[in-house]
C-alpha positions as CSV (number, residue, x, y, z in Angstrom):
1,M,211.5,134.6,-1.8
2,L,215.2,134.1,-2.3
3,N,216.9,134.0,-5.7
4,L,218.5,130.6,-5.5
5,H,220.8,131.5,-8.3
6,D,222.3,134.5,-6.5
7,Q,225.1,133.3,-4.2
8,H,225.4,136.6,-2.4
9,E,221.7,136.6,-1.6
10,I,221.9,133.1,-0.2
11,L,224.9,133.9,1.9
12,N,223.2,137.0,3.3
13,A,220.1,134.9,4.1
14,V,222.3,132.3,5.9
15,F,224.0,135.1,7.9
16,F,220.6,136.7,8.8
17,A,219.3,133.3,10.0
18,C,222.4,132.6,12.0
19,V,222.6,136.0,13.6
20,S,218.8,136.1,14.4
21,A,218.9,132.6,15.9
22,T,222.1,133.3,17.9
23,R,220.5,136.6,19.1
24,G,217.6,134.6,20.4
25,G,220.0,132.4,22.3
26,F,221.7,135.3,23.9
27,P,218.7,137.6,24.6
28,H,220.6,140.1,26.6
29,L,222.7,141.1,23.5
30,S,221.6,143.4,20.7
31,V,221.9,142.3,17.1
32,D,224.6,144.8,16.7
33,A,226.6,143.3,19.6
34,V,226.4,139.9,18.0
35,I,227.5,141.2,14.6
36,E,230.3,143.4,16.0
37,P,231.1,142.5,19.6
38,P,232.3,145.4,21.7
39,H,235.8,145.0,23.1
40,D,235.8,143.0,26.3
41,W,232.2,141.7,25.9
42,F,233.2,138.0,26.0
43,D,229.6,136.8,25.8
44,A,229.1,138.9,22.6
45,A,232.4,137.5,21.2
46,L,231.1,134.0,21.9
47,A,227.8,134.8,20.2
48,R,229.7,136.0,17.1
49,Q,231.8,132.8,17.2
50,V,228.6,130.8,17.3
51,V,227.3,132.6,14.2
52,L,230.5,131.7,12.3
53,H,230.4,128.1,13.5
54,L,226.8,127.8,12.4
55,M,227.5,129.2,8.9
56,I,230.4,126.8,8.4
57,T,229.3,123.6,10.1
58,E,225.5,123.7,9.9
59,F,225.1,125.5,6.5
60,N,228.3,124.1,4.9
61,I,229.5,127.5,3.8
62,P,233.2,127.2,2.9
63,K,235.5,128.8,5.4
64,R,237.1,131.0,2.7
65,R,233.6,132.4,1.8
66,V,232.9,133.2,5.4
67,V,236.4,134.9,5.7
68,E,235.6,137.0,2.6
69,M,232.0,137.8,3.5
70,Q,232.6,138.7,7.1
71,E,235.9,140.4,6.4
72,R,237.6,138.3,9.1
73,S,241.0,136.7,9.1
74,R,241.4,133.0,8.6
75,E,242.9,132.9,12.0
76,A,239.8,134.5,13.6
77,V,237.5,132.1,11.8
78,N,239.6,129.1,12.8
79,R,239.7,130.4,16.4
80,A,235.9,130.7,16.4
81,L,235.5,127.1,15.2
82,S,237.9,125.8,17.8
83,T,236.3,127.8,20.6
84,V,232.8,126.6,19.8
85,N,234.0,123.0,19.3
86,E,235.6,123.1,22.8
87,R,232.4,124.5,24.3
88,L,230.3,121.8,22.6
89,E,232.0,119.3,24.9
90,C,229.8,120.7,27.7
91,A,226.4,119.0,27.5
92,V,224.5,122.1,28.5
93,F,226.2,124.3,25.9
94,A,225.7,121.6,23.3
95,A,222.0,121.5,24.0
96,H,221.7,125.3,23.8
97,Y,223.7,125.3,20.6
98,G,221.5,122.6,19.1
99,Q,218.4,124.8,19.8
100,I,220.1,127.8,18.2
101,A,221.1,125.6,15.1
102,E,217.5,124.4,14.8
103,T,216.2,127.9,14.9
104,A,218.7,129.1,12.3
105,D,217.6,126.3,10.0
106,M,213.9,127.2,10.4
107,L,214.6,130.9,9.8
108,F,216.6,130.1,6.6
109,K,213.7,127.8,5.4
110,F,211.2,130.6,6.1
111,Q,213.3,132.9,3.8
112,L,213.1,130.2,1.1
113,E,209.3,129.7,1.5
114,P,207.8,133.0,2.8
115,D,204.3,131.4,2.9
116,L,205.3,129.1,5.8
117,T,204.0,130.1,9.2
118,C,206.6,130.9,11.9
119,P,205.8,128.9,15.0
120,A,205.0,131.1,18.1
121,S,207.4,129.1,20.1
122,L,210.3,130.4,18.0
123,N,212.4,132.3,20.6
124,L,214.1,135.2,18.9
125,G,214.1,137.5,22.0
126,A,213.3,141.2,21.8
127,A,214.4,143.1,18.8
């Protein structure tokens, strides 16, 4: 169970939930590729941007905290938000993003309440 009084632990739990959910949405990528996209892997870069977008927009983590935690520039974080916002204008991408966001929310809640049962339908892809 998470210590709700430890901000670092909560931020790590949010990051874990967002990376795991995004990895499930991009099953051809490894977790490492989502966390640190290899140069010229544009799908991995997009997955990384989705993680940052989820943390800021879905979990309301302040941008400055994400910048500090992820050791990214403010410009990179703002670019991620802009890129994902533009992609959300496409209905297909928006639907997929919505599924990833729901999964991230469920994964975070499972970390808060470890006694909950994870649904078999939760698509996290292969590890």
